[in-house]
Structure formats: C-alpha cells, structure tokens
C-alpha beads as a LAMMPS data file, in Angstrom:
LAMMPS data file: protein, C-alpha beads

378 atoms
377 bonds

1 atom types
1 bond types

-500.0 500.0 xlo xhi
-500.0 500.0 ylo yhi
-500.0 500.0 zlo zhi

Masses

1 110.0

Atoms # bond

1 1 1 0.000 0.000 0.000
2 1 1 0.963 3.679 -0.079
3 1 1 3.576 5.083 2.257
4 1 1 2.793 5.599 5.893
5 1 1 2.521 9.050 7.464
6 1 1 5.890 10.367 8.490
7 1 1 4.636 12.744 11.188
8 1 1 6.342 10.897 14.034
9 1 1 9.989 10.023 14.663
10 1 1 11.449 6.571 14.116
11 1 1 13.642 4.275 16.135
12 1 1 15.116 1.238 14.364
13 1 1 14.007 -2.142 15.656
14 1 1 14.545 -4.964 13.176
15 1 1 17.603 -6.049 11.245
16 1 1 17.239 -6.608 8.394
17 1 1 14.294 -4.183 8.162
18 1 1 10.923 -5.846 8.452
19 1 1 9.839 -5.006 4.919
20 1 1 12.891 -6.815 3.556
21 1 1 12.072 -9.845 5.695
22 1 1 8.540 -9.873 4.257
23 1 1 9.772 -9.552 0.685
24 1 1 12.281 -12.337 1.282
25 1 1 9.441 -14.632 2.365
26 1 1 7.764 -13.971 -0.981
27 1 1 10.862 -14.378 -3.145
28 1 1 11.814 -17.574 -1.285
29 1 1 8.359 -19.003 -2.052
30 1 1 8.575 -17.912 -5.696
31 1 1 12.006 -19.515 -6.079
32 1 1 11.008 -22.693 -4.250
33 1 1 7.972 -23.373 -6.457
34 1 1 9.683 -22.008 -9.591
35 1 1 6.795 -19.654 -10.269
36 1 1 6.410 -18.356 -13.810
37 1 1 3.708 -15.725 -13.224
38 1 1 3.410 -13.624 -10.047
39 1 1 0.739 -11.070 -9.168
40 1 1 1.431 -8.574 -6.362
41 1 1 -1.685 -6.849 -5.044
42 1 1 -1.003 -3.585 -3.226
43 1 1 2.351 -3.183 -4.976
44 1 1 2.688 0.554 -4.084
45 1 1 6.301 1.623 -4.777
46 1 1 6.961 -1.622 -6.671
47 1 1 9.882 -2.627 -4.452
48 1 1 8.739 -6.245 -4.266
49 1 1 7.890 -6.204 -7.969
50 1 1 11.430 -5.133 -8.773
51 1 1 12.974 -7.754 -6.503
52 1 1 11.094 -10.454 -8.366
53 1 1 13.125 -9.815 -11.508
54 1 1 15.990 -11.588 -9.720
55 1 1 13.991 -14.833 -9.583
56 1 1 15.157 -16.847 -12.624
57 1 1 11.914 -18.770 -13.151
58 1 1 9.672 -15.694 -13.330
59 1 1 8.490 -14.582 -16.768
60 1 1 5.547 -12.334 -15.854
61 1 1 5.062 -9.990 -12.894
62 1 1 1.841 -8.001 -12.550
63 1 1 1.758 -5.239 -9.927
64 1 1 -1.674 -3.918 -8.921
65 1 1 -2.498 -0.924 -6.725
66 1 1 -5.443 1.445 -6.354
67 1 1 -3.144 4.467 -6.438
68 1 1 -2.652 5.076 -10.149
69 1 1 -0.612 8.244 -9.644
70 1 1 1.829 6.394 -7.427
71 1 1 2.257 3.716 -10.080
72 1 1 2.838 6.303 -12.807
73 1 1 5.571 7.767 -10.660
74 1 1 7.234 4.355 -10.439
75 1 1 6.989 3.530 -14.135
76 1 1 10.674 4.248 -14.694
77 1 1 11.614 2.021 -11.766
78 1 1 10.447 -1.126 -13.557
79 1 1 12.444 -0.431 -16.718
80 1 1 15.608 -2.448 -17.423
81 1 1 18.872 -0.935 -16.236
82 1 1 21.991 -0.801 -18.353
83 1 1 23.273 -3.945 -16.671
84 1 1 20.055 -5.766 -17.586
85 1 1 20.949 -5.277 -21.249
86 1 1 24.539 -6.334 -20.746
87 1 1 23.783 -9.322 -18.522
88 1 1 20.629 -10.916 -19.913
89 1 1 18.245 -13.208 -18.074
90 1 1 17.893 -16.835 -19.106
91 1 1 14.180 -16.211 -19.622
92 1 1 12.516 -13.059 -20.919
93 1 1 10.521 -11.106 -18.331
94 1 1 7.636 -8.650 -18.630
95 1 1 6.628 -6.455 -15.678
96 1 1 3.260 -4.721 -15.963
97 1 1 1.599 -2.243 -13.606
98 1 1 -2.171 -1.851 -13.289
99 1 1 -4.405 0.517 -11.370
100 1 1 -7.141 -1.558 -9.764
101 1 1 -8.614 -3.148 -6.656
102 1 1 -8.164 -6.654 -5.308
103 1 1 -11.937 -6.638 -4.840
104 1 1 -12.458 -6.648 -8.623
105 1 1 -11.749 -9.606 -10.894
106 1 1 -9.533 -8.857 -13.885
107 1 1 -8.927 -11.706 -16.302
108 1 1 -5.356 -10.602 -16.994
109 1 1 -4.412 -11.758 -13.478
110 1 1 -5.545 -15.273 -14.371
111 1 1 -3.163 -18.279 -14.329
112 1 1 -0.855 -16.872 -11.649
113 1 1 1.438 -19.301 -9.888
114 1 1 1.848 -17.018 -6.864
115 1 1 -0.275 -14.098 -5.647
116 1 1 1.201 -11.910 -2.926
117 1 1 -0.733 -9.554 -0.645
118 1 1 1.847 -8.014 1.666
119 1 1 0.503 -5.667 4.367
120 1 1 -2.594 -5.131 2.247
121 1 1 -5.717 -6.518 3.868
122 1 1 -5.643 -4.181 6.879
123 1 1 -6.032 -1.231 4.478
124 1 1 -9.185 -2.603 2.831
125 1 1 -12.683 -1.338 3.502
126 1 1 -15.091 -4.079 4.674
127 1 1 -16.808 -4.328 1.287
128 1 1 -13.509 -4.899 -0.545
129 1 1 -12.202 -7.268 2.107
130 1 1 -15.356 -9.391 1.804
131 1 1 -14.853 -9.670 -1.978
132 1 1 -11.175 -10.622 -1.807
133 1 1 -11.550 -14.372 -1.040
134 1 1 -13.866 -14.995 -3.999
135 1 1 -11.778 -12.934 -6.421
136 1 1 -8.398 -14.367 -5.423
137 1 1 -9.221 -17.911 -4.346
138 1 1 -12.503 -18.512 -6.143
139 1 1 -11.801 -16.958 -9.548
140 1 1 -8.038 -16.461 -9.952
141 1 1 -7.175 -19.694 -8.092
142 1 1 -3.386 -19.267 -7.845
143 1 1 -1.226 -22.270 -7.033
144 1 1 0.021 -20.350 -3.988
145 1 1 -0.965 -17.157 -2.188
146 1 1 0.961 -15.385 0.548
147 1 1 -0.681 -12.858 2.884
148 1 1 0.951 -10.759 5.585
149 1 1 -0.709 -8.418 8.078
150 1 1 0.242 -6.804 11.410
151 1 1 -0.133 -8.940 14.519
152 1 1 -1.898 -6.659 17.003
153 1 1 -0.690 -8.771 19.944
154 1 1 2.828 -7.538 19.222
155 1 1 1.811 -3.913 19.748
156 1 1 2.261 -4.196 23.514
157 1 1 6.015 -4.180 22.898
158 1 1 5.856 -0.665 21.422
159 1 1 6.476 1.911 24.189
160 1 1 3.734 4.511 24.640
161 1 1 1.807 3.056 21.715
162 1 1 -1.925 3.377 21.157
163 1 1 -4.165 2.836 18.142
164 1 1 -2.985 1.260 14.897
165 1 1 0.465 1.212 13.320
166 1 1 -0.674 3.184 10.288
167 1 1 -3.220 5.962 9.873
168 1 1 -4.962 4.090 7.031
169 1 1 -5.388 0.739 8.796
170 1 1 -9.015 -0.264 9.116
171 1 1 -8.163 -3.005 11.624
172 1 1 -5.278 -4.966 13.091
173 1 1 -5.962 -8.599 13.916
174 1 1 -4.785 -10.884 16.649
175 1 1 -3.364 -14.237 15.605
176 1 1 -6.682 -15.867 16.459
177 1 1 -8.625 -13.444 14.259
178 1 1 -6.203 -13.872 11.354
179 1 1 -6.304 -17.660 11.711
180 1 1 -10.108 -17.622 11.637
181 1 1 -10.157 -15.558 8.434
182 1 1 -7.592 -17.810 6.769
183 1 1 -9.304 -20.996 7.925
184 1 1 -12.593 -19.895 6.383
185 1 1 -10.815 -19.317 3.068
186 1 1 -9.090 -22.685 3.324
187 1 1 -12.362 -24.540 3.874
188 1 1 -14.386 -22.580 1.323
189 1 1 -11.912 -22.751 -1.571
190 1 1 -10.003 -26.005 -0.964
191 1 1 -6.639 -24.558 0.018
192 1 1 -4.302 -25.690 2.766
193 1 1 -2.750 -22.930 4.891
194 1 1 0.527 -22.645 6.788
195 1 1 1.216 -19.914 9.364
196 1 1 4.514 -18.177 9.954
197 1 1 5.759 -14.613 10.337
198 1 1 8.655 -12.169 10.482
199 1 1 9.887 -9.845 13.190
200 1 1 10.691 -11.957 16.220
201 1 1 9.641 -10.545 19.600
202 1 1 12.042 -9.470 22.320
203 1 1 13.405 -12.460 24.303
204 1 1 11.029 -13.226 27.126
205 1 1 7.984 -12.054 25.153
206 1 1 7.723 -14.928 22.701
207 1 1 4.083 -15.376 23.677
208 1 1 3.023 -12.345 21.598
209 1 1 4.185 -13.902 18.318
210 1 1 5.725 -12.295 15.225
211 1 1 5.377 -8.592 14.469
212 1 1 3.967 -9.416 11.002
213 1 1 1.930 -12.601 10.766
214 1 1 1.983 -14.485 7.484
215 1 1 -0.218 -17.148 5.909
216 1 1 0.870 -19.219 2.905
217 1 1 -1.995 -20.870 1.012
218 1 1 -1.467 -23.895 -1.220
219 1 1 -4.110 -25.038 -3.699
220 1 1 -5.232 -28.627 -3.122
221 1 1 -6.684 -29.206 -6.588
222 1 1 -5.423 -29.183 -10.165
223 1 1 -6.313 -26.087 -12.112
224 1 1 -6.715 -25.977 -15.828
225 1 1 -5.133 -22.762 -17.076
226 1 1 -7.866 -20.629 -18.560
227 1 1 -7.854 -18.821 -21.872
228 1 1 -8.166 -15.161 -20.952
229 1 1 -11.223 -13.602 -22.577
230 1 1 -10.487 -9.970 -23.350
231 1 1 -14.063 -8.833 -22.869
232 1 1 -14.236 -5.279 -21.463
233 1 1 -16.297 -6.426 -18.478
234 1 1 -13.470 -8.795 -17.487
235 1 1 -10.787 -6.078 -17.683
236 1 1 -11.658 -3.390 -15.121
237 1 1 -8.044 -2.508 -14.299
238 1 1 -6.285 0.387 -16.012
239 1 1 -2.945 -0.438 -17.598
240 1 1 -0.225 1.966 -16.412
241 1 1 3.144 0.840 -17.781
242 1 1 5.398 -2.094 -18.513
243 1 1 9.065 -3.014 -18.540
244 1 1 10.418 -5.729 -20.840
245 1 1 13.596 -7.652 -20.062
246 1 1 15.010 -9.614 -22.975
247 1 1 16.540 -13.041 -22.624
248 1 1 20.054 -13.715 -23.897
249 1 1 18.711 -15.905 -26.687
250 1 1 16.377 -13.102 -27.840
251 1 1 19.254 -10.770 -28.613
252 1 1 21.177 -10.782 -31.879
253 1 1 24.918 -10.173 -31.898
254 1 1 24.238 -6.774 -33.481
255 1 1 21.830 -5.773 -30.692
256 1 1 24.268 -6.912 -28.017
257 1 1 27.048 -4.972 -29.698
258 1 1 25.000 -1.761 -29.936
259 1 1 24.048 -2.014 -26.248
260 1 1 27.699 -2.507 -25.329
261 1 1 28.777 0.475 -27.433
262 1 1 26.112 2.748 -25.920
263 1 1 27.119 1.686 -22.418
264 1 1 30.857 2.167 -22.930
265 1 1 30.375 5.409 -24.861
266 1 1 28.471 6.822 -21.892
267 1 1 31.177 5.448 -19.621
268 1 1 33.990 7.134 -21.555
269 1 1 32.108 10.442 -21.907
270 1 1 31.410 10.525 -18.191
271 1 1 35.008 9.950 -17.175
272 1 1 36.340 12.403 -19.767
273 1 1 34.038 15.030 -18.298
274 1 1 35.161 14.194 -14.761
275 1 1 38.831 14.357 -15.749
276 1 1 38.429 17.722 -17.448
277 1 1 36.699 19.168 -14.381
278 1 1 39.470 17.915 -12.100
279 1 1 42.050 19.603 -14.338
280 1 1 40.205 22.910 -14.045
281 1 1 38.959 22.953 -17.628
282 1 1 35.461 22.583 -18.919
283 1 1 34.744 19.806 -21.401
284 1 1 32.558 21.143 -24.160
285 1 1 29.416 19.024 -24.116
286 1 1 27.052 21.512 -25.690
287 1 1 24.446 19.764 -27.780
288 1 1 23.102 20.310 -31.232
289 1 1 19.375 20.891 -31.591
290 1 1 18.933 17.167 -32.220
291 1 1 20.263 16.403 -28.729
292 1 1 23.646 15.001 -29.824
293 1 1 26.891 15.927 -28.149
294 1 1 29.390 17.838 -30.271
295 1 1 32.649 16.489 -31.592
296 1 1 34.464 17.877 -28.548
297 1 1 33.229 14.830 -26.592
298 1 1 35.228 12.328 -28.596
299 1 1 34.854 8.561 -28.404
300 1 1 36.634 6.753 -31.202
301 1 1 36.293 3.291 -32.652
302 1 1 39.800 2.548 -31.377
303 1 1 38.830 3.424 -27.797
304 1 1 35.768 1.195 -27.963
305 1 1 37.793 -1.704 -29.362
306 1 1 39.853 -1.549 -26.189
307 1 1 36.990 -3.144 -24.235
308 1 1 37.161 -6.931 -24.108
309 1 1 33.413 -7.534 -24.577
310 1 1 33.354 -5.412 -27.769
311 1 1 36.447 -7.164 -29.085
312 1 1 34.766 -10.505 -28.449
313 1 1 31.507 -9.590 -30.199
314 1 1 33.328 -8.198 -33.234
315 1 1 36.147 -10.779 -33.326
316 1 1 38.428 -7.750 -33.350
317 1 1 37.024 -6.586 -36.688
318 1 1 36.740 -2.778 -36.739
319 1 1 34.977 -2.778 -40.091
320 1 1 32.221 -4.999 -38.708
321 1 1 31.778 -2.594 -35.775
322 1 1 31.540 0.350 -38.181
323 1 1 28.921 -1.472 -40.250
324 1 1 26.753 -2.207 -37.195
325 1 1 27.005 1.332 -35.818
326 1 1 26.036 2.830 -39.157
327 1 1 22.583 1.225 -38.803
328 1 1 22.017 2.425 -35.208
329 1 1 19.644 5.362 -34.661
330 1 1 21.020 6.145 -31.188
331 1 1 24.561 6.685 -32.447
332 1 1 26.253 8.481 -35.298
333 1 1 29.615 7.507 -36.786
334 1 1 31.735 9.986 -38.704
335 1 1 35.463 9.911 -39.379
336 1 1 36.041 7.121 -36.847
337 1 1 34.285 9.134 -34.101
338 1 1 31.172 7.799 -32.324
339 1 1 28.632 10.402 -31.198
340 1 1 25.949 9.427 -28.692
341 1 1 22.522 11.028 -29.107
342 1 1 20.910 11.501 -25.697
343 1 1 18.202 13.667 -24.231
344 1 1 19.750 14.075 -20.795
345 1 1 23.098 14.949 -19.284
346 1 1 25.831 12.372 -18.975
347 1 1 25.479 10.348 -15.784
348 1 1 27.889 7.914 -14.265
349 1 1 27.029 4.404 -15.503
350 1 1 27.176 3.273 -11.886
351 1 1 24.789 6.031 -10.808
352 1 1 22.399 5.177 -13.590
353 1 1 22.274 1.550 -12.509
354 1 1 21.866 2.441 -8.846
355 1 1 19.138 4.995 -9.450
356 1 1 16.337 2.610 -8.585
357 1 1 17.929 0.540 -5.834
358 1 1 16.228 0.420 -2.448
359 1 1 18.085 3.221 -0.709
360 1 1 15.134 4.989 0.889
361 1 1 16.351 6.101 4.273
362 1 1 12.808 6.177 5.612
363 1 1 12.326 2.453 5.063
364 1 1 13.239 1.513 8.612
365 1 1 11.142 -0.819 10.698
366 1 1 10.623 0.914 13.980
367 1 1 9.067 1.175 17.354
368 1 1 6.474 3.934 17.439
369 1 1 7.068 6.038 20.535
370 1 1 5.440 9.336 19.752
371 1 1 8.257 9.709 17.205
372 1 1 8.056 8.932 13.384
373 1 1 6.430 5.599 12.725
374 1 1 7.852 2.760 10.717
375 1 1 7.247 2.755 6.993
376 1 1 5.235 -0.399 7.692
377 1 1 3.908 -0.729 4.185
378 1 1 7.040 -0.472 2.088

Bonds

1 1 1 2
2 1 2 3
3 1 3 4
4 1 4 5
5 1 5 6
6 1 6 7
7 1 7 8
8 1 8 9
9 1 9 10
10 1 10 11
11 1 11 12
12 1 12 13
13 1 13 14
14 1 14 15
15 1 15 16
16 1 16 17
17 1 17 18
18 1 18 19
19 1 19 20
20 1 20 21
21 1 21 22
22 1 22 23
23 1 23 24
24 1 24 25
25 1 25 26
26 1 26 27
27 1 27 28
28 1 28 29
29 1 29 30
30 1 30 31
31 1 31 32
32 1 32 33
33 1 33 34
34 1 34 35
35 1 35 36
36 1 36 37
37 1 37 38
38 1 38 39
39 1 39 40
40 1 40 41
41 1 41 42
42 1 42 43
43 1 43 44
44 1 44 45
45 1 45 46
46 1 46 47
47 1 47 48
48 1 48 49
49 1 49 50
50 1 50 51
51 1 51 52
52 1 52 53
53 1 53 54
54 1 54 55
55 1 55 56
56 1 56 57
57 1 57 58
58 1 58 59
59 1 59 60
60 1 60 61
61 1 61 62
62 1 62 63
63 1 63 64
64 1 64 65
65 1 65 66
66 1 66 67
67 1 67 68
68 1 68 69
69 1 69 70
70 1 70 71
71 1 71 72
72 1 72 73
73 1 73 74
74 1 74 75
75 1 75 76
76 1 76 77
77 1 77 78
78 1 78 79
79 1 79 80
80 1 80 81
81 1 81 82
82 1 82 83
83 1 83 84
84 1 84 85
85 1 85 86
86 1 86 87
87 1 87 88
88 1 88 89
89 1 89 90
90 1 90 91
91 1 91 92
92 1 92 93
93 1 93 94
94 1 94 95
95 1 95 96
96 1 96 97
97 1 97 98
98 1 98 99
99 1 99 100
100 1 100 101
101 1 101 102
102 1 102 103
103 1 103 104
104 1 104 105
105 1 105 106
106 1 106 107
107 1 107 108
108 1 108 109
109 1 109 110
110 1 110 111
111 1 111 112
112 1 112 113
113 1 113 114
114 1 114 115
115 1 115 116
116 1 116 117
117 1 117 118
118 1 118 119
119 1 119 120
120 1 120 121
121 1 121 122
122 1 122 123
123 1 123 124
124 1 124 125
125 1 125 126
126 1 126 127
127 1 127 128
128 1 128 129
129 1 129 130
130 1 130 131
131 1 131 132
132 1 132 133
133 1 133 134
134 1 134 135
135 1 135 136
136 1 136 137
137 1 137 138
138 1 138 139
139 1 139 140
140 1 140 141
141 1 141 142
142 1 142 143
143 1 143 144
144 1 144 145
145 1 145 146
146 1 146 147
147 1 147 148
148 1 148 149
149 1 149 150
150 1 150 151
151 1 151 152
152 1 152 153
153 1 153 154
154 1 154 155
155 1 155 156
156 1 156 157
157 1 157 158
158 1 158 159
159 1 159 160
160 1 160 161
161 1 161 162
162 1 162 163
163 1 163 164
164 1 164 165
165 1 165 166
166 1 166 167
167 1 167 168
168 1 168 169
169 1 169 170
170 1 170 171
171 1 171 172
172 1 172 173
173 1 173 174
174 1 174 175
175 1 175 176
176 1 176 177
177 1 177 178
178 1 178 179
179 1 179 180
180 1 180 181
181 1 181 182
182 1 182 183
183 1 183 184
184 1 184 185
185 1 185 186
186 1 186 187
187 1 187 188
188 1 188 189
189 1 189 190
190 1 190 191
191 1 191 192
192 1 192 193
193 1 193 194
194 1 194 195
195 1 195 196
196 1 196 197
197 1 197 198
198 1 198 199
199 1 199 200
200 1 200 201
201 1 201 202
202 1 202 203
203 1 203 204
204 1 204 205
205 1 205 206
206 1 206 207
207 1 207 208
208 1 208 209
209 1 209 210
210 1 210 211
211 1 211 212
212 1 212 213
213 1 213 214
214 1 214 215
215 1 215 216
216 1 216 217
217 1 217 218
218 1 218 219
219 1 219 220
220 1 220 221
221 1 221 222
222 1 222 223
223 1 223 224
224 1 224 225
225 1 225 226
226 1 226 227
227 1 227 228
228 1 228 229
229 1 229 230
230 1 230 231
231 1 231 232
232 1 232 233
233 1 233 234
234 1 234 235
235 1 235 236
236 1 236 237
237 1 237 238
238 1 238 239
239 1 239 240
240 1 240 241
241 1 241 242
242 1 242 243
243 1 243 244
244 1 244 245
245 1 245 246
246 1 246 247
247 1 247 248
248 1 248 249
249 1 249 250
250 1 250 251
251 1 251 252
252 1 252 253
253 1 253 254
254 1 254 255
255 1 255 256
256 1 256 257
257 1 257 258
258 1 258 259
259 1 259 260
260 1 260 261
261 1 261 262
262 1 262 263
263 1 263 264
264 1 264 265
265 1 265 266
266 1 266 267
267 1 267 268
268 1 268 269
269 1 269 270
270 1 270 271
271 1 271 272
272 1 272 273
273 1 273 274
274 1 274 275
275 1 275 276
276 1 276 277
277 1 277 278
278 1 278 279
279 1 279 280
280 1 280 281
281 1 281 282
282 1 282 283
283 1 283 284
284 1 284 285
285 1 285 286
286 1 286 287
287 1 287 288
288 1 288 289
289 1 289 290
290 1 290 291
291 1 291 292
292 1 292 293
293 1 293 294
294 1 294 295
295 1 295 296
296 1 296 297
297 1 297 298
298 1 298 299
299 1 299 300
300 1 300 301
301 1 301 302
302 1 302 303
303 1 303 304
304 1 304 305
305 1 305 306
306 1 306 307
307 1 307 308
308 1 308 309
309 1 309 310
310 1 310 311
311 1 311 312
312 1 312 313
313 1 313 314
314 1 314 315
315 1 315 316
316 1 316 317
317 1 317 318
318 1 318 319
319 1 319 320
320 1 320 321
321 1 321 322
322 1 322 323
323 1 323 324
324 1 324 325
325 1 325 326
326 1 326 327
327 1 327 328
328 1 328 329
329 1 329 330
330 1 330 331
331 1 331 332
332 1 332 333
333 1 333 334
334 1 334 335
335 1 335 336
336 1 336 337
337 1 337 338
338 1 338 339
339 1 339 340
340 1 340 341
341 1 341 342
342 1 342 343
343 1 343 344
344 1 344 345
345 1 345 346
346 1 346 347
347 1 347 348
348 1 348 349
349 1 349 350
350 1 350 351
351 1 351 352
352 1 352 353
353 1 353 354
354 1 354 355
355 1 355 356
356 1 356 357
357 1 357 358
358 1 358 359
359 1 359 360
360 1 360 361
361 1 361 362
362 1 362 363
363 1 363 364
364 1 364 365
365 1 365 366
366 1 366 367
367 1 367 368
368 1 368 369
369 1 369 370
370 1 370 371
371 1 371 372
372 1 372 373
373 1 373 374
374 1 374 375
375 1 375 376
376 1 376 377
377 1 377 378
C-alpha cells in the first residue's frame, strides 16, 4: 500500500528491516515453487515487484495498486537498467503495472502461480475485504498465495503506543482473528494454509508472536489454465506501464554490440568530463538541436575496441563494428568518431544503474514512541 505518514519520529528495531524480511518470504516461495507468473496486489512503490526480476523462473510480474498516480511515478523504476541489457536473463521477463482493486476480478491476473498480498488486507474497507476471497481464491485460483498483516498482539512491545500502526489501517488482527479468516478461506476454496511470520519478539515475550503474521496458502486441486477472454467487463483494471527484459537468446549479436557500445560510450564520456573538471577545464558538451553531443566529446572506434566484450563480439574486426554502428539510430559515426545522441546529461554508468535501488532512508522498521512511525507498508 501507499507510504505511511511520516509525522512521528522513528527508532530502528529490526535487522534486516521488516519489509525486507517480508519480501524475502515472498521471493523464497517464488524460487522454491519455480513460479512463472506472479501477481502482487497492493504493490505501491513496486519494491517487491522489482525484486522479483531476480527470480530466474519468473516470466511475468503483474503489480496492482489502487493508487494510479503512485504507479505512474514508479513507471521508470520497472524499466531495465543498463546492466540488464549487458547481462541478460535466461528467460525473458515482462513487468506490468495496473491501477485496480483486489476486490475486482480482472482476467489478466488469471493463471498466476503465486499471488502476494503483503501488508494489504488491513487497508481494505469491509466491502472490498469481503470480496477478496472470492476474487483471489474462487476466480483467480493461484497455485500459492501469501498474505501478511500486522499482529496486534505484538503492539504491547511498542512503548507509549496506542491505536494502529498506520493511519490508514481499518483493523489490526490478533493471531486468532487472522487464523479464523484464513481458515474460512481454506475450507471454502479447498486450500491448505501454513502460518509463519517475520519480526521476532524481544526475548522473554515470545508469547506475543511475530510482528507481522503471514499465511501461505497452497491449492489442493489441479487447475486448468484458462484462456483469458479480453471482454471489457473482465478487464476493469487500467494499464499503467510495462518493462520488458530480454533473454540472452532473444538478442542478436548486433543488438548486443550496440548495447555494449552505448554503455561504454556513456562510460567514456562521463570519465572524460570528470577528468576535465578535475584539471580545471570545462569539457565542451554543448548539444546540437537534435540532442547530440558535439565532436568535442570524442569517443573513437579505437577506444571502444579496447573493451574486451566489444572485441569478443566483433572478433576484433573494426569494419564490422563500423557497419553495425552505421545502422544504429542512437549513435552516429563519422570519421572514426562515435557520437551518442541523448536527451539528458551524462550520468555515471554506476549512478544510472543504482538509481532505482532500495536506498530509501525512511524504510526503517521501527518502534512507534510518539516519534516517526515505521514505513510499515514499504
């Protein structure tokens, strides 16, 4: 769900942070069952969605959240990084984001191997919560579903704490209440359920249970994958964006070579600019109207051939490299000089790849003590 209010101060409690422990439970399940398609309801900032790209078996990830503006703001986060082009997955992957509610059935979520609902249900209004079991377990029928929610019994360990952990929570259940809800689903839809959790209590208070309680549902029956009918009434969600990750076998030698050249051209331009600044001179990187850097930012064929991966792809043949670059729209080649056409300033390749890593300083799992609360829903 969306971020928690940050109107109180935070004090760190769990290591690793609780949200990482929750995400690890999901990725461990996905890897164990070798899931191909995963649906994450309440995906919010898409941090779990992005982690799932590291699971080798996954080919489709659908992130769903009711906050369409939040998803639009994270559209760039699901795009492949430079390293994703250089180091390809064994299997192609498509990540798609949708604005929608878990209380509405959308046929595009059909045939999921795993559905995750992490710190979601406590945010749902009663009407939506009552629809969830039928939509997820009655219609979508995933092989596995994993649900996490706060354990209210743990709240006694938070000093000076009253109310709920998040301003938007509609409830927080005890373990007994959560077990009852899960048991009803298990009996009604023919799923087995296993209980676990993350966030161990302070020694001596084991009786309160985990901070976040988790249920893992396993389907007891064989499901015939359904042909998705693209009737408008079955597609209530609004498509927001997608990111496509190519597999190694999907990429021609020419495509791999162009990606390598673009990467190393940016690399060389960046370090030339840094070197010129350190020497007290300014590297001329003024652009033409078409967005291309001028000839003063020089990257030559000879410099590019100095990189082992480019040598390997070209078999050391400069003429082959010239031929490939001539057909590339993102580069121009003139008099042995490669010019990179870009819309933005030159960034460090390392910075570009790290731009969407989980570095949010506010993602700390915390005790709420009249100071900022934990970002419980990251």
